[in-house]
C-alpha positions, 0 to 999 in steps of 0.5 A, a space after each residue: 563521521 563528523 558532528 555535522 554529518 551525525 546531525 544530518 543523518 539523525 535529521 534524515 532518520 526522523 524525517 523518514 520516520 515521519 513520512 513513513 508514519 504519514 503513509 501508514 496512517 493514510 492506509 490505517 483505516 483500510 488495514 483496520 477494516 481488513 483485520 476486523 472484518 473476519 473477526 466480526 463474521 466470526 463473532 456473528 457465527 458464534 452468537 448464532 451457534 450460542 442461541 441455537 444451543 440455548 434453544 436446543 435446536 442445533 443442527 449438526 450439519 449447519 453447526 459444522 458448516 458454521 464451525 468451518 466458516 469460523 475456522 476460515 475467518 480466524 485463519 484470515 484474521 491470523 494471516 492479516 495480523 502476521 502480514 502487519 510485519 510488512 510495516 516494520 521498516 527494519 524487516 528484511 522480508 522480500 517479495 515480488 515487485 508486482 505483488 507489492 504493487 498490487 497490495 499498494 493499489 488495493 490499499 489506496 483504491 478507495 482514496 484514489 476513487 474519491 479523488 477521481 483517479 482511475 487505475 488500469 494495470 496493464 497486463 504483464 509479460 508472463 515470460 518476465 523473470 521478476 526478482 525479489 525486492 525488500 518488501 517494507 521499503 518498496 511498499 512505503 515508496 510505492 504508497 508514497 508515490 500514490 499519495 503524491 499523485 493523489 495530493 497533486 492531481 488537479 482534475 480527474 485522471 487515469 493512470 495506466 500502470 505497467 512493468 517495462 521490465 523486471 526492474 522498471 514500472 511506468 505510470 502513464 497519466 492521461 492528463 497533466 498531474 501538475 497544473 501550475 495555473 490551478 489554485 490548490 484547495 485550502 485543505 491540500 496544505 497537508 500534502 506531506 508527500 512532496 518530491 523531497 519526501 519521495 526522494 527520502 523514501 526512494 533512497 531508503 528503498 534503492 528506488 529512483 523516480 523520474 517524474 514528469 507531468 504525464 508519466 512517472 517511471 519507477 526503477 529499482 535494484 533487484 536481487 535474484 531469489 
């Protein structure tokens, strides 16, 4: 590898890292809320049990019920913490594409709603044999696409999402996503996820995006489990 190639590779690496960082920060508030929720409920139940103990008014049945709730909330918190490894771009963990799509939609639901973007995920063929993909790069690419749509939507739109086959996802958009006649708002200059950024995310994940004003096709390579 020549010096120029090494420099280009290094630049691409840092650009990709910056794009991933932007995507992660986008959904960080949601991740933080999901992690703190179970812990907050656990603390509340712990405080109630402590007060009852101090007042010597413990009820065995209710105490056991609260302990069971604490166990469930702690289990949920531990599961959420362990799930953070999905953000490690060096991870080789694999998952089903439809599970990653559902996760991304859940993480982005609030942001899309605020931008008047409604999502309908069309039912899938139960007989389709979906194959595994690398979880982390696929999620980054999928979230990057959703951020791209959010950044560029000029008007309220509906997204109709469905799997065409085990390695192809189509998004049909009710109104054109790009309106060349519309003036962008002043605060949209922070739209980092442009087509060049999407291309970097796609190449890392083995994904291809075919984008037109009213439809986007996302296709990828798969490995059979």
